[in-house]
C-alpha positions as CSV (number, residue, x, y, z in Angstrom):
1,M,-63.0,8.9,21.1
2,M,-61.8,7.8,24.5
3,G,-59.8,10.9,24.9
4,L,-62.8,13.0,24.2
5,H,-64.9,11.0,26.5
6,F,-62.6,10.9,29.6
7,M,-60.5,14.1,29.1
8,G,-62.8,16.3,27.1
9,D,-60.1,17.0,24.6
10,V,-58.6,15.6,21.4
11,P,-55.5,13.6,22.5
12,F,-53.4,14.2,19.3
13,K,-53.5,17.1,16.9
14,T,-51.1,15.5,14.4
15,V,-50.5,11.8,13.7
16,Y,-47.6,10.7,11.6
17,I,-48.2,7.3,9.9
18,H,-44.9,5.7,8.8
19,A,-44.4,3.2,6.0
20,L,-44.4,-0.5,6.4
21,I,-41.0,-2.0,7.1
22,R,-40.3,-5.0,4.8
23,D,-37.4,-7.4,4.4
24,P,-34.5,-6.6,1.8
25,E,-36.5,-8.3,-1.0
26,G,-39.6,-6.3,-0.3
27,Q,-41.5,-9.1,1.4
28,K,-43.7,-8.6,4.5
29,M,-42.0,-9.9,7.5
30,S,-43.5,-13.0,9.1
31,K,-42.4,-15.9,11.4
32,S,-43.5,-18.5,8.9
33,K,-41.2,-17.0,6.2
34,G,-38.4,-16.7,8.7
35,N,-37.5,-13.2,7.4
36,I,-38.1,-11.2,10.6
37,I,-35.4,-8.7,11.5
38,N,-35.4,-8.4,15.3
39,P,-34.7,-4.8,16.3
40,L,-33.3,-5.9,19.7
41,D,-30.6,-8.1,17.9
42,I,-29.9,-5.2,15.5
43,M,-29.5,-2.7,18.3
44,E,-27.1,-5.1,20.1
45,K,-25.0,-5.6,17.0
46,Y,-25.0,-2.1,15.5
47,G,-26.2,0.2,18.1
48,T,-29.6,1.9,18.7
49,D,-28.6,5.2,17.0
50,A,-27.5,3.4,13.8
51,L,-30.9,1.7,13.6
52,R,-32.8,4.9,14.3
53,F,-30.8,6.8,11.7
54,T,-31.2,4.1,9.1
55,L,-35.0,4.1,9.5
56,S,-35.1,7.9,9.3
57,V,-33.1,7.9,6.0
58,L,-35.4,5.3,4.5
59,A,-38.6,6.9,5.7
60,V,-39.5,8.3,2.2
61,K,-43.2,9.4,2.0
62,G,-45.4,7.0,0.2
63,R,-42.8,4.2,0.0
64,D,-42.3,1.1,2.1
65,I,-39.0,0.6,3.8
66,Y,-36.8,-2.3,2.6
67,L,-34.6,-2.9,5.6
68,S,-31.3,-4.8,5.4
69,E,-28.3,-5.2,7.7
70,E,-26.0,-3.9,5.0
71,R,-27.8,-0.5,5.2
72,I,-27.7,-0.4,8.9
73,Q,-24.0,-1.3,8.9
74,G,-23.4,1.6,6.5
75,Y,-25.0,4.1,8.9
76,R,-23.2,2.5,11.8
77,N,-20.0,3.7,10.0
78,F,-21.5,7.2,10.1
79,M,-21.8,6.9,13.9
80,N,-18.1,5.9,14.1
81,K,-17.3,9.0,11.9
82,I,-19.1,11.3,14.4
83,W,-17.1,9.7,17.3
84,N,-13.8,10.0,15.5
85,A,-14.4,13.6,14.4
86,S,-15.4,14.6,17.9
87,R,-12.4,13.0,19.4
88,F,-10.1,14.8,17.0
89,I,-11.7,18.2,17.8
90,L,-11.8,17.7,21.6
91,M,-8.2,16.5,21.7
92,N,-7.0,19.7,19.9
93,L,-9.2,21.9,22.1
94,T,-7.7,20.7,25.3
95,V,-4.0,20.9,24.4
96,P,-3.0,23.7,24.5
97,P,-5.8,25.9,25.9
98,I,-7.3,28.6,23.8
99,T,-8.2,32.0,25.0
100,Q,-11.7,33.1,26.0
101,S,-13.8,35.0,23.5
102,S,-17.3,36.4,23.7
103,N,-18.3,35.4,20.2
104,L,-16.9,33.5,17.3
105,Q,-17.7,36.4,15.0
106,S,-15.5,38.8,17.0
107,S,-12.4,37.2,15.4
108,N,-10.8,39.2,12.6
109,H,-8.9,36.1,11.4
110,L,-11.6,33.9,10.0
111,S,-10.1,32.1,7.0
112,L,-11.9,31.3,3.8
113,A,-12.6,27.8,5.0
114,D,-13.9,29.1,8.3
115,K,-16.4,31.4,6.6
116,W,-17.4,28.6,4.2
117,I,-18.2,26.0,6.8
118,I,-20.1,28.5,9.0
119,S,-22.1,29.6,6.0
120,R,-22.9,26.0,5.1
121,L,-23.8,25.2,8.7
122,N,-26.4,28.0,8.6
123,E,-27.8,26.9,5.3
124,V,-28.1,23.3,6.5
125,T,-29.8,24.5,9.8
126,R,-32.4,26.3,7.8
127,E,-33.1,23.4,5.4
128,V,-33.1,20.7,8.2
129,T,-35.6,22.8,10.2
130,T,-37.9,23.2,7.1
131,H,-37.7,19.4,6.4
132,L,-38.7,18.6,10.0
133,K,-41.6,21.0,9.9
134,N,-42.8,19.2,6.8
135,Y,-42.2,15.7,8.4
136,D,-39.6,15.0,5.6
137,F,-37.5,13.0,8.0
138,D,-35.6,11.2,5.2
139,K,-34.5,14.5,3.6
140,A,-33.4,16.0,6.9
141,S,-31.3,13.0,8.0
142,L,-29.7,12.6,4.5
143,L,-28.9,16.3,4.5
144,L,-27.1,16.0,7.9
145,Y,-25.3,12.9,6.7
146,E,-24.0,14.7,3.6
147,F,-23.0,17.9,5.5
148,F,-21.2,16.3,8.4
149,W,-19.4,13.6,6.5
150,R,-18.9,15.0,3.0
151,E,-18.4,18.7,3.8
152,F,-17.3,19.0,7.5
153,C,-15.2,15.8,7.8
154,D,-13.9,15.3,4.3
155,W,-13.1,19.0,3.7
156,Y,-13.1,21.3,6.6
157,L,-11.5,18.9,9.1
158,E,-8.7,18.2,6.6
159,I,-8.1,22.0,6.1
160,A,-8.3,22.5,9.9
161,K,-5.3,20.3,10.3
162,I,-3.0,22.8,8.6
163,Q,-4.8,25.9,10.0
164,I,-4.2,24.7,13.5
165,L,-0.5,24.9,12.9
166,D,-0.8,28.5,11.8
167,E,-0.7,30.9,14.7
168,K,-2.8,33.4,12.7
169,Y,-5.7,31.0,12.2
170,R,-5.3,28.5,15.1
171,D,-7.7,30.3,17.5
172,S,-10.5,30.9,15.0
173,T,-10.1,27.4,13.6
174,L,-10.5,25.7,17.0
175,R,-13.6,27.9,17.7
176,T,-15.1,27.1,14.4
177,L,-14.5,23.3,14.9
178,Y,-16.2,23.5,18.3
179,R,-19.1,25.6,17.0
180,V,-19.8,23.4,14.0
181,L,-19.6,20.2,16.1
182,E,-21.9,21.6,18.8
183,Q,-24.6,22.8,16.4
184,S,-24.4,19.6,14.3
185,L,-25.0,17.5,17.4
186,Q,-28.1,19.6,18.2
187,L,-29.4,19.1,14.7
188,M,-28.7,15.4,14.7
189,H,-30.0,14.8,18.2
190,P,-33.7,14.0,17.2
191,F,-32.3,11.1,15.1
192,I,-29.4,9.8,17.2
193,P,-30.0,10.9,20.8
194,F,-27.5,8.6,22.6
195,I,-24.3,9.4,20.8
196,T,-25.0,13.1,20.7
197,E,-25.7,13.3,24.4
198,E,-22.5,11.4,25.2
199,I,-20.4,13.7,23.1
200,W,-22.3,16.8,24.5
201,Q,-21.3,15.8,28.1
202,T,-17.7,15.5,27.1
203,M,-17.8,18.9,25.4
204,K,-19.3,20.4,28.5
205,K,-16.3,19.2,30.6
206,V,-13.9,20.7,28.1
207,S,-15.8,24.0,27.9
208,E,-15.8,24.3,31.7
209,C,-12.0,23.7,31.8
210,Q,-12.4,20.5,33.8
211,S,-9.9,17.8,33.6
212,V,-11.1,14.9,31.5
213,K,-10.3,11.9,33.7
214,E,-9.3,8.5,32.6
215,S,-12.6,7.0,33.7
216,E,-14.5,9.2,31.2
217,K,-14.1,7.9,27.7
218,C,-15.4,8.8,24.3
219,S,-15.5,6.2,21.5
220,G,-13.3,3.9,23.6
221,R,-10.5,6.5,23.8
222,V,-9.4,8.6,26.8
223,Y,-9.0,12.4,26.8
224,S,-6.3,13.3,29.3
225,A,-5.5,17.0,29.4
226,D,-6.1,20.0,31.7
227,C,-7.7,23.1,30.1
228,S,-6.8,26.3,31.9
229,G,-8.6,28.6,29.5
230,A,-12.3,28.9,28.6
231,I,-13.8,28.5,25.2
232,Y,-17.0,30.1,23.9
233,R,-20.0,27.8,24.2
234,T,-23.3,28.9,22.6
235,D,-25.4,26.7,24.9
236,N,-24.7,25.9,28.5
237,H,-27.5,23.4,29.3
238,D,-26.4,20.3,31.2
239,S,-28.1,18.0,28.6
240,I,-28.4,18.4,24.9
241,M,-32.1,17.6,25.3
242,M,-32.6,20.9,27.1
243,S,-30.6,23.0,24.7
244,G,-32.2,25.3,22.3
245,W,-32.8,24.4,18.7
246,P,-30.2,26.1,16.4
247,E,-31.5,29.1,14.4
248,Y,-30.5,30.3,10.9
249,N,-28.4,33.4,10.9
250,S,-28.3,35.1,7.6
251,K,-25.5,37.5,8.8
252,E,-23.2,34.4,9.0
253,V,-23.8,33.3,5.4
254,D,-21.0,34.4,3.0
255,S,-22.0,33.5,-0.5
256,E,-18.6,34.5,-1.9
257,S,-16.8,32.0,0.4
258,I,-19.2,29.2,-0.7
259,S,-18.5,29.8,-4.4
260,Q,-14.7,30.1,-3.8
261,V,-14.5,26.9,-1.9
262,R,-16.6,25.2,-4.6
263,L,-13.9,26.2,-7.1
264,I,-11.1,24.9,-4.8
265,K,-13.0,21.6,-4.5
266,D,-13.4,21.3,-8.3
267,V,-9.7,21.8,-8.8
268,V,-8.8,19.3,-6.1
269,F,-11.3,16.8,-7.6
270,A,-9.7,17.2,-11.1
271,I,-6.3,16.5,-9.7
272,R,-7.6,13.5,-7.7
273,N,-9.3,12.1,-10.7
274,I,-6.1,12.2,-12.8
275,R,-4.3,10.4,-9.9
276,S,-7.0,7.7,-9.9
277,E,-7.2,7.2,-13.7
278,L,-3.5,7.1,-14.2
279,N,-2.7,5.0,-11.1
280,I,-0.6,7.7,-9.5
281,P,-0.2,6.6,-5.8
282,P,-1.9,9.0,-3.4
283,S,1.3,9.3,-1.4
284,S,3.3,10.5,-4.4
285,K,4.1,14.2,-4.5
286,I,3.3,15.8,-7.9
287,Q,3.9,19.1,-9.8
288,V,0.9,21.0,-11.1
289,V,1.0,23.7,-13.7
290,L,-2.2,25.8,-14.0
291,N,-2.5,27.8,-17.1
292,C,-5.1,30.4,-18.0
293,R,-5.8,30.9,-21.7
294,A,-4.8,34.4,-22.8
295,D,-8.1,34.8,-24.9
296,T,-10.2,34.1,-21.8
297,L,-8.0,35.8,-19.2
298,A,-10.6,38.2,-18.2
299,K,-12.9,35.4,-17.1
300,T,-10.4,32.8,-15.9
301,G,-8.0,35.3,-14.3
302,K,-10.3,35.8,-11.3
303,F,-10.6,32.0,-10.8
304,A,-6.8,31.7,-11.0
305,K,-6.5,34.3,-8.3
306,I,-8.8,32.4,-6.0
307,V,-6.8,29.3,-6.5
308,E,-3.6,31.2,-5.9
309,S,-4.8,32.7,-2.7
310,S,-5.8,29.3,-1.5
311,A,-2.8,27.4,-2.8
312,S,-2.1,25.9,0.6
313,Y,-5.5,24.2,0.5
314,V,-4.9,22.7,-2.9
315,K,-1.4,21.5,-2.0
316,W,-2.6,19.8,1.2
317,L,-5.8,18.3,-0.1
318,A,-4.3,17.0,-3.4
319,N,-0.8,16.3,-2.1
320,V,0.8,18.7,-4.5
321,E,4.5,19.6,-4.0
322,D,4.7,22.5,-6.4
323,L,1.8,24.6,-7.8
324,K,2.5,27.1,-10.5
325,I,-0.1,29.4,-11.8
326,G,0.2,31.7,-14.9
327,T,-0.9,32.2,-18.5
328,K,1.8,30.7,-20.8
329,L,3.8,28.5,-18.4
330,P,5.8,25.7,-20.0
331,V,4.6,22.2,-19.3
332,P,7.0,19.2,-19.5
333,R,5.6,16.4,-21.6
334,P,4.0,14.0,-21.3
335,A,1.4,15.5,-19.0
336,A,-2.1,14.8,-17.8
337,V,-4.6,17.6,-18.5
338,A,-7.9,18.6,-17.0
339,V,-9.9,21.7,-17.5
340,V,-11.8,23.5,-14.7
341,K,-13.6,26.8,-15.3
342,G,-11.5,27.4,-18.4
343,M,-8.2,26.8,-16.5
344,E,-5.9,24.1,-17.8
345,I,-4.6,21.9,-15.0
346,N,-1.4,20.1,-16.1
347,I,0.4,17.3,-14.2
348,P,3.8,16.4,-15.6
349,L,4.1,12.6,-15.6
350,K,7.8,12.0,-16.1
351,G,9.2,10.4,-13.0
352,V,5.8,10.1,-11.4
353,I,4.7,6.8,-13.0
354,D,6.2,4.2,-15.3
355,I,4.8,5.6,-18.5
356,E,5.4,2.6,-20.7
357,K,3.9,0.3,-18.2
358,E,0.9,2.5,-17.8
359,K,0.4,2.7,-21.5
360,E,0.4,-1.1,-21.7
361,R,-2.1,-1.3,-18.9
362,L,-4.4,1.2,-20.6
363,Q,-4.2,-0.6,-23.9
364,K,-5.2,-3.9,-22.2
365,E,-8.1,-2.2,-20.5
366,M,-9.3,-0.7,-23.7
367,N,-9.2,-4.1,-25.5
368,K,-11.3,-5.6,-22.7
369,V,-13.8,-2.8,-22.8
370,R,-14.1,-3.1,-26.6
371,E,-14.9,-6.8,-26.3
372,E,-17.6,-6.1,-23.7
373,L,-19.0,-3.3,-25.9
374,E,-19.1,-5.5,-29.0
375,G,-21.0,-8.1,-27.0
376,V,-23.6,-5.6,-25.8
377,K,-24.0,-4.1,-29.3
378,T,-24.6,-7.6,-30.7
379,K,-27.3,-8.2,-28.2
380,L,-29.0,-4.9,-28.8
381,S,-28.9,-5.3,-32.6
382,N,-30.9,-8.5,-32.2
383,S,-34.5,-7.5,-32.7
384,D,-35.8,-10.8,-31.1
385,F,-33.8,-10.0,-27.9
386,V,-35.1,-6.4,-27.8
387,K,-38.8,-7.5,-28.3
388,K,-38.9,-10.6,-26.1
389,A,-36.5,-9.8,-23.3
390,P,-37.9,-8.1,-20.1
391,S,-37.8,-4.3,-20.4
392,E,-35.6,-4.0,-17.4
393,I,-33.0,-6.4,-18.9
394,V,-33.0,-4.4,-22.2
395,A,-32.6,-1.1,-20.2
396,K,-29.7,-2.6,-18.3
397,E,-27.9,-3.6,-21.5
398,R,-28.4,-0.2,-22.9
399,E,-27.0,1.3,-19.8
400,R,-24.0,-1.0,-20.0
401,K,-23.5,0.2,-23.6
402,T,-23.4,3.8,-22.5
403,E,-21.1,3.1,-19.6
404,S,-18.7,1.1,-21.8
405,E,-18.6,3.8,-24.5
406,S,-17.9,6.5,-21.8
407,K,-15.2,4.4,-20.2
408,L,-13.5,3.7,-23.6
409,Q,-13.4,7.5,-24.3
410,R,-11.8,8.1,-20.9
411,L,-9.2,5.4,-21.5
412,S,-8.4,6.7,-25.0
413,K,-8.0,10.2,-23.7
414,N,-5.6,9.0,-20.9
415,L,-3.6,7.0,-23.5
416,K,-3.2,10.1,-25.7
417,M,-2.0,12.1,-22.8
418,L,0.7,9.6,-22.1
419,E,1.8,9.6,-25.7
420,G,1.8,13.4,-25.8
């Protein structure tokens, strides 16, 4: 009303009303209860960006925000991840220099991983833009979190470490790293403006081939290198605040690379799961024999070819010393087995672990799970307990029963593999 009276215009066309912020137990904050979370204290302890990002992730429409320090601390770790990833990328960009290029797409040496991460970057850009237009801040921030940490850092950055050492892919890998970091910062800037601006300024110095002096630090670490060659930068604004919002480019989306990398990830996950369940140390080099069944060769053969062409990725990501791929390859026994897309992944265990000791451990674990399962079954078979106990308690016991049965099956399967 005051805007109409004094200015003759409606002051705001759109008003976003956020949810009420409560304490971890869902209680309204008040001085009398002593449950107030002081944002100034939180910002001092965890950083402003960590608090902003936490509130964005929890801003689900129609639901109050239950705020706790544990959640803020978790997203503070994400801020650290961004710092560390940026530091790794910029250190590799400055030594040695890379040649100038007019466009990332001009390179004829993009690897499968390069095409995949650029494709995913474009898909994420499109989805984040849509979420922001719909005021779905929680979906946008969670999507950025999952992409940057779970895809870019956990997968592409790890692959980039071996591609940088390959003269064929080094140049395109460095450009891809720079491009994805730059665009990710632009997408994350509305949520975490301070850290993104700081990294942007450091990237600007690297792209302009300036020497990064000792007084200019990123994440408490110094970049000290001279860059004598220019690298392609998509946005030359002095501040990230003035840079343009990234746009989705359908020409950069390669669906084939996305499906192929998904297969590689499934194979690596299967190997890592076997390592975890059988207590094979992550540092131990293992042998992997991948067999395609003859009766399904037409279907599984193409998958095997994808794995074979990307064998360097599998070896590096799963710490595999020797990877053999075929149809009727002999497998030394005992061996752990997993199946992915009809392909049998075999890991010979002799010499990798103490088989007798591991069998003993699995047997003890199975006995313990059986006891827990019997206790839960006894409770659930008691009609008085099911009728009188709160519904959430009964549901929790049923969930425990399902989890115990599933765990018992996994342990039994692992034991059979060791006895094989």
